[in-house]
C-alpha positions in Angstrom: 17.4 142.9 37.0 14.3 142.6 34.8 14.6 138.8 34.8 14.8 138.7 38.6 11.7 140.8 38.9 9.8 138.5 36.5 10.9 135.5 38.5 9.8 137.1 41.7 6.4 137.9 40.2 6.1 134.3 38.9 7.0 132.9 42.3 4.3 135.2 43.9 1.8 134.0 41.4 2.6 130.3 42.1 2.3 130.8 45.8 -0.9 132.8 45.5 -2.4 130.2 43.1 -1.5 127.4 45.4 -3.0 129.1 48.4 -6.3 129.7 46.5 -6.4 126.1 45.4 -5.8 124.8 48.9 -8.5 127.2 50.2 -10.9 126.0 47.6 -10.2 122.4 48.4 -10.7 123.0 52.1 -14.2 124.4 51.3 -15.3 121.2 49.7 -16.9 118.2 51.5 -16.1 114.6 50.7 -18.6 114.6 47.8 -17.0 117.7 46.3 -19.8 120.1 47.3 -18.7 123.7 48.0 -19.4 124.9 51.5 -21.0 128.3 52.1 -19.3 131.1 54.0 -21.3 132.5 56.9 -22.3 135.5 54.7 -23.4 133.3 51.8 -25.2 131.0 54.2 -27.2 133.9 55.5 -27.9 135.1 52.0 -29.3 131.7 50.9 -31.4 131.5 54.1 -32.9 135.0 53.4 -33.6 134.1 49.8 -35.3 130.9 50.9 -37.4 132.7 53.5 -38.6 135.3 50.9 -39.4 132.8 48.2 -43.1 132.2 47.4 -45.5 130.7 45.0 -47.0 133.4 42.7 -50.6 134.2 43.8 -52.7 132.6 46.4 -53.7 128.9 46.3 -56.0 126.3 47.8 -55.1 122.6 48.3 -57.2 119.5 49.1 -55.3 116.7 50.7 -55.5 113.3 52.4 -53.4 112.1 55.3 -52.8 108.4 55.9 -51.4 107.1 59.2 -49.1 104.1 58.8 -48.1 102.4 62.0 -44.9 100.4 62.1 -47.1 97.3 62.7 -50.6 96.9 61.7 -52.9 98.3 59.0 -52.8 101.9 57.7 -55.7 104.1 58.8 -58.4 105.4 56.5 -57.5 108.7 54.8 -58.3 111.9 56.8 -59.1 114.8 54.4 -58.4 118.4 54.8 -58.2 121.7 52.9 -55.5 124.3 53.0 -55.7 128.0 51.9 -52.5 129.9 51.4 -51.6 133.5 50.9 -48.8 136.0 51.4 -48.7 139.1 53.7 -46.1 141.2 55.5 -43.2 139.3 54.0 -44.4 135.8 54.8 -46.9 133.1 54.3 -50.3 132.7 56.0 -52.1 129.4 56.1 -55.6 128.3 57.0 -56.3 124.6 57.5 -59.6 122.9 57.9 -59.7 119.2 58.8 -62.6 116.7 58.3 -61.8 114.0 60.8 -65.1 112.1 60.2 -68.9 112.6 60.5 -69.0 112.4 64.3 -65.7 114.2 65.0 -65.6 117.9 65.5 -63.9 119.7 62.7 -60.7 121.5 63.6 -59.6 124.8 62.0 -56.1 126.3 62.2 -54.6 129.6 61.2 -50.8 130.0 60.9 -48.9 133.2 60.2 -45.2 133.4 59.7 -43.2 136.5 58.7 -40.2 138.5 60.0 -42.4 140.3 62.5 -44.3 137.4 64.1 -44.9 133.7 64.1 -48.4 132.7 65.4 -50.7 129.8 65.4 -54.4 129.8 66.3 -56.8 126.8 66.5 -60.5 126.5 66.9 -63.3 123.9 66.6 -66.0 124.6 64.1 -68.5 127.2 65.4 -66.2 128.0 68.3 -66.5 131.7 69.0 -63.0 132.5 70.3 -59.9 130.9 68.6 -57.0 129.8 70.9 -53.5 130.9 70.4 -51.2 127.9 70.9 -47.6 126.8 70.7 -48.4 123.3 72.1 -47.6 120.6 69.6 -50.3 118.3 71.0 -53.0 121.0 70.7 -52.1 121.5 67.1 -52.6 117.8 66.1 -54.5 117.9 62.8 -56.8 115.1 63.8 -57.0 112.3 66.4 -54.7 109.4 65.6 -52.4 111.4 63.4 -48.8 112.5 63.9 -49.0 115.5 61.7 -49.6 118.8 63.4 -50.3 122.4 62.2 -46.8 123.1 63.4 -45.5 120.7 60.7 -47.3 122.6 58.0 -46.5 126.0 59.4 -42.8 125.2 59.8 -42.1 128.2 62.1 -38.5 127.0 62.6 -37.5 128.4 59.2 -37.9 131.9 60.7 -36.5 131.3 64.2 -34.1 134.0 65.0 -31.2 131.8 66.0 -30.7 129.9 62.7 -27.2 129.2 61.4 -25.8 127.4 58.4 -24.3 124.0 59.1 -23.0 122.5 55.9 -23.8 121.5 52.3 -23.9 117.8 51.6 -25.6 115.1 49.5 -29.1 114.1 50.6 -31.1 111.6 48.6 -28.9 112.3 45.6 -29.1 116.1 45.6 -26.9 118.8 47.1 -28.6 120.4 50.1 -27.8 123.3 52.4 -28.4 122.4 56.0 -29.3 124.9 58.8 -29.8 124.5 62.5 -32.6 126.5 64.1 -32.8 126.8 67.9 -36.1 127.4 69.6 -36.0 130.4 71.9 -39.1 129.2 73.8 -39.4 126.2 76.2 -41.7 124.3 73.9 -40.8 121.3 71.8 -38.8 120.8 69.6 -35.7 122.4 71.1 -34.0 122.6 67.8 -34.6 121.7 64.1 -32.1 120.9 61.4 -33.6 121.5 58.0 -32.4 121.3 54.5 -32.8 123.7 51.5 -32.2 122.4 48.0 -29.1 124.1 46.5 -30.7 124.6 43.1 -34.4 125.1 43.8 -34.2 126.9 47.2 -37.0 124.6 48.4 -37.3 122.8 51.7 -36.3 119.1 51.4 -36.4 117.8 55.0 -36.4 118.6 58.7 -35.3 116.7 61.8 -36.7 117.8 65.2 -34.5 117.4 68.3 -35.0 117.6 72.1 -32.7 119.3 74.5 -30.5 116.3 74.6 -30.0 116.3 70.8 -32.2 113.2 70.5 -34.1 113.1 67.3 -37.9 113.2 67.8 -39.3 113.1 64.3 -38.2 113.5 60.7 -40.2 115.3 58.0 -39.4 114.7 54.4 -40.6 116.2 51.2 -41.3 113.2 49.0 -42.5 114.6 45.7 -43.4 117.7 43.7 -46.0 118.3 41.1 -46.6 120.9 38.4 -50.0 122.7 38.2 -50.5 125.4 35.6 -46.7 125.7 35.1 -46.3 126.1 38.9 -44.2 123.6 40.9 -45.4 122.8 44.4 -45.0 120.1 47.1 -47.4 117.2 46.3 -46.4 114.6 49.0 -44.6 114.9 52.3 -44.2 112.5 55.3 -43.5 112.7 59.0 -41.9 109.8 60.9 -41.9 109.5 64.7 -38.4 108.3 65.7 -39.6 106.5 68.8 -42.5 104.5 67.4 -41.4 104.6 63.7 -45.0 105.3 62.8 -45.4 107.5 59.7 -48.0 110.0 58.4 -48.1 110.7 54.7 -49.8 113.8 53.3 -50.8 113.7 49.7 -52.2 116.7 47.8 -55.1 115.5 45.7 -56.3 118.7 44.1 -54.9 122.2 43.7 -56.4 125.6 42.7 -53.6 128.1 42.0 -53.1 131.7 41.0 -56.1 132.8 43.1 -56.9 136.0 44.9 -58.3 135.0 48.3 -60.2 137.4 50.5 -58.4 138.6 53.6 -61.3 137.4 55.9 -60.2 133.8 55.3 -57.1 134.6 57.3 -58.8 136.6 60.1 -58.5 134.8 63.5 -61.9 136.0 64.5 -63.5 134.1 61.6 -61.6 130.9 62.3 -64.6 129.1 63.9 -66.7 129.6 60.7 -65.9 127.5 57.7 -64.1 129.3 54.9 -66.0 130.0 51.7 -65.8 127.1 49.2 -64.3 127.5 45.8 -65.9 126.3 42.6 -65.0 122.7 41.7 -63.9 123.9 38.2 -61.0 125.8 39.8 -59.3 122.7 41.1 -57.0 120.4 39.1 -56.2 116.9 40.2 -52.6 116.0 41.1 
């Protein structure tokens, strides 16, 4: 009798172990990467949304437009101020498109309560709230927009985990975010690095699931023991033209004044930082 019970327990263990093994195998992709459950997928997304760089920071950058055919454009320079408020990032961007071109300023707020984008020309009294991609172009002749730097799609309400797969040699969690408004893009598929919980790429789609543009994080740099994006690119899928944004200098662990991120002050240039606060990348 005791032997029969032991055999029954052993049989149950074998069946259970086999079931668990099969379940684990079904949760792996072809490269052997474990797939997240819906609950785990949401947990990773929430962790990614709440992750931040310690302190405020200011970045100086250049953007070069590279057409599929022809010569690359002269670099267009800009400055970005970043802070954190109400559970999300807020960005101020000021572009210098040339001596004779009007300078464009942008303010972007993204948190669980709201996602908003303002734009204004220098000395413009009233900023404009916009969700129009064309209106948020950083400078004439560029592909990059304030939308690309704001990345509101990471906080769109209808965002679901898709899968985990290898992307450029690293395991990446992919999510599909659907735009609730009628503006473009209709949806965005973006990747979050499995280890570092950092954005790796994003593909914009129209209503017909046609890819419009691809944004990729190309490189990272370390400033004062703080890792941050140093280079990113955007490629237009129709023309195959590419914009590359390169961070040239960074000032980190700052405490920026709240007035920098006040929409009413957007037409006035933000206060400059001391040159000694910046470090080259």
